[in-house]
N, C-alpha and C positions, 0 to 999 in steps of 0.2 A: 567299428573295425576291431577295437580293443576287446569288446564283449564277445565277438565271434571268435577271436583268437583264444580268449580264455576258455570258451566253451569247447573249442577244439582240443586244447591242452588237457582239459578235464577228461574228455572222452578218451584221448590217447593214454593218459595215465591209468584210467580205469581198465582199458584193454590190456595194458602191460601187466597190471596187478593180476588180472584174471588169467592171463596166459601163464604167468609165473606159478600161480597156485595150481592150475590144471597140470602143468608139467611136473610139479612136485608131487601131487596127489594121484595123478593118473587120469587118463581120458575115459576109462570105463566107468567112472563115477556117475556119469549122466544116466546111463542105462540102469545102473544099480539103484540109483535113487528112485527112478520111475517104477522099477520092478518091485521094490520094497513098499512103495506107496500103494500100488495096485494089487499086490499079492496077498493081502490080508483083509479080513473083514473090517478091522479098524482103519486100515488105509483107505478103503473105498468109502468109508464114512467121513473121512477127513475133509473132502471138498465141501460137504454140507456144513460141517462144523466151522470151517474157515469162512464160508459165506455169511453165516449168522454172526460170528464174532467180528468179522470185518465190518458188517453193517453196524454193529454196536459202536465200534471204534470210529467209523465214519460219521455217525450221528453225533458222537461226543466231540469230534474235531469240528464239525459244522456248528455245533452250539458254541464252542469256544470262539470261532470266527465271528459268529453273529453277535456275541457279547462284546467283543473288541470293536466290531463295526459300529455297534450302537453308541459307544462312547465317542466315536468320530462323527456322529450324526447321520450314519448310513442306516437305512431301513433294510435289513437283510433277513427275510423270513428263514426259519430253520430249514423248511422243506427245500427252498431254493438253494440254500447253502449245502445241504446234503447232496443234491444233484451236482453242484459245482465241485464239491470235494471228491466225489466219485470220479468225475471227469479229470480232475487234477491228479489224483493218485494213479489213474490209468495212464496218463501222459508220463508221469514220473517213472512208472514201471516199464514203459516201452520206448522212451526217447532218452538218448544219452544226456548226462548232466545231472539228473536227479532233482532239478528245480524247474523244469519247463512247465509242469503243471501249476506250480505256484505263480509263475509269471503269467500264465493264462488266466488265473483267478484275478490277478491285479489288472490285467489289460481288458478282460471281458467286462463291459459296462452294462450288460443286460439286467443285472440285479441292482445297479446303482448308477443309472445313466446321468443323473444330475450332479455327480461328484467328479472331481478331477482324478486323473491317473495317479498323481502323487499321493492323494489321500488313500486311494484304494491300495496302492502299493505299500504304504506305511502300515495299513491295517494288517495286510497279509504278513509283512515282515514281523510286526509285533507279535501276532498270535503264534507264528512259527518259532520265534525266539523264546517266548514264554514256554512253549511246549518242549523245546530242546533243553531249557534250564531244568524243568521238572524231570525230564528223562535222565539228565546227567545226575541229578540228585538221587534218583531212584537207583541208578547204577552204582553210585558211591555207597549207598546203604547196602545193596546186595553184596558188593565186594567187602564191605566192612564186617558184616555179620554172618554171612553164609560160608560154610566150609569150602575152601578152595586153596590152591597154592599161594594165592595173594592175600589171604586173610591176615590182617595185622593183629597185633596184641590188642587187648581190650582198650587200653588208653588211646592207641592210634585209631581204633575203630570208632571210638566216641568222637575223636577229632574229625574223622572223615564224615561222620553223620552230621556233626555240627557244621562242617563246611558246606554240605549239601543243603541243609536247612537255611544257612546264611545266604547262599546263592539264590535260593527261591525267595527268601524274604526281601533281599535287595532288589531282585528283578521285579517283584510285586510292588515294592515301594516306588521304584523308578517309574513303573508303568502308571501307577495312580497319580504320582506327583506331576507327571507330564500330561495327564489327562488322557492317556491311551486306554485306560481301563477304569471303569467306575469302581469305587471302593466296595460297594455292595456286591459287585459281580466278581471280585477277585477270588473268593473261595471257589466259585463255580468254574472259573477259568483254570484254577489249579486242579480241581477235582476232575474236570473233563480231560485235562492233559494227562493226569495219572491213569485215567481209564483207557486212553488211547494206548499208552505204553504197555499197560498190563494186558490189554486185549491182544496186541501183537506178540507179546511174550508168551501168552497162553497158546497161541497157534504154533509158535516155534517149538515150545516144549512138547506139544502133542505130536508134531512132526518128528522131533528128535526121538521120542519114545517109540514111535512106529518104525522109523528107519533103522535104529540101532537095536531095538528090542530091549532096551534098558527100562527099568521101572523109574518112576518119578523120584528124583533125588535133587539135592541142593546144587550139585555140579551142573545139571542141565539148566537150572534157573540162572546160575551165574553165566553160563554160556549164552543163554538167551539175552541177558542184559548186555553182554559185551558185543554180541553180533548185531543187535539193534543199534548200539552206539556206532559200530562200524558202518552200518547201512546208512547212517545219517551223513557220512562224509561225502560231499558233493563232487567226487571225482570218479563217478561210476558210469557204467554203460547200461542204461535202462535198469539201474538197480544192482547190476552185477559188477564185481570187482573187489572193493574193500571188504564188503560183507563176507565174501568167500575167504579172503585172506585172513580176516579176524577169526572166522570160524575154524579154519585149519590150525592157526597159531594157538588159539585158546583151547580148542578141542583136544589137541595133543597133550596139553597140560592138565586136562580134566578127564583123562582116561579113555579118550577116543583115538582110534587110528586116524591118520591123515585122510585116507579115502572115505572113512565113515563120516568124519567131520565135514568134508566137502559134500558128501552125499546129502547130509542133513541140510546144509545151506542151499544146495541146488533144489532139493525137494521143497524147501520153504519158499524159495523164489518162485518156483513154478506154481505152487499152491496159492501164493499170494497174488499172482497175476490172475489166476482162475477166479479167485474170490472177488476180484475187481470187475468181473464180467458185467455186472449191472451198469457200470460206467459207460458201456457202449450205447445203452439206451438214451443217455443224456445227449448224445450227438445226433440222434434222430430228430427230424422235424416235429415240432410240438403239435402240428396239425394231425399227425397220426394218432395222437392220444386224445384229441378233442372229441367230445360227445356230439353227435349230430343234433342239430336243433329240431325241435318238434315241428312237424309240418314241412320239413325241408325235403322229404322224400315222397314219392308218389306224385 
């Protein structure tokens, strides 16, 4: 009962944030975002770019999950993990709450039927937390060193960078000391986590350049880091809500108008969902993909 109430409150908060942002920036943004995405040669190529980069990010996330699972004694082949991660991301992008897909990964025992739900849930939580820590560290580094209204003095920037590195180090140490990650796999867990963040940031920057017509600059990279951090807040409605709020707030401080900032976030959300289309295949019966046995016909 408490879990259902919490999920309902998260969804309601996400709707309220999204409504407030749309009222502030204007409802015509949705059509504007789509028109700008499809009105240029670059825009029409973006879905393909997003599909490829999302595949890279999904493979990296799957490998991270597989590495953490192996430390818990779970045999999770990367190919199986990739399919489950696509399914998980698609759920997160279409169901309110932002964590339904991760719950599905923990509950689904097809890849680890001999283990307990508690073990599977712990593995998912650990790999997600480690990923979030790396993302937070990268966001701090971006804010510390890239030009923006929030860029501190050199001394403070060094402290922010040190804080990010310390957070990653402590998270890694805790994971290894508790047996959640093997020491030999720690660098790969960190590397795959960074690759996931950088991949999504690359898609966001490409979308921002297309929608706004701006060339690549440091402000767009900072905006990407902040929007991705906002997207990680689990009070959204199928991914929508805080992401748009952060985009408008940060975008207006980084040289974008509120409608343009919202248009970028909307286009990023739409494109991100399209890029997860392969996840639909993971819901189809496996028998559809099975090769017919020799001599089984005729």
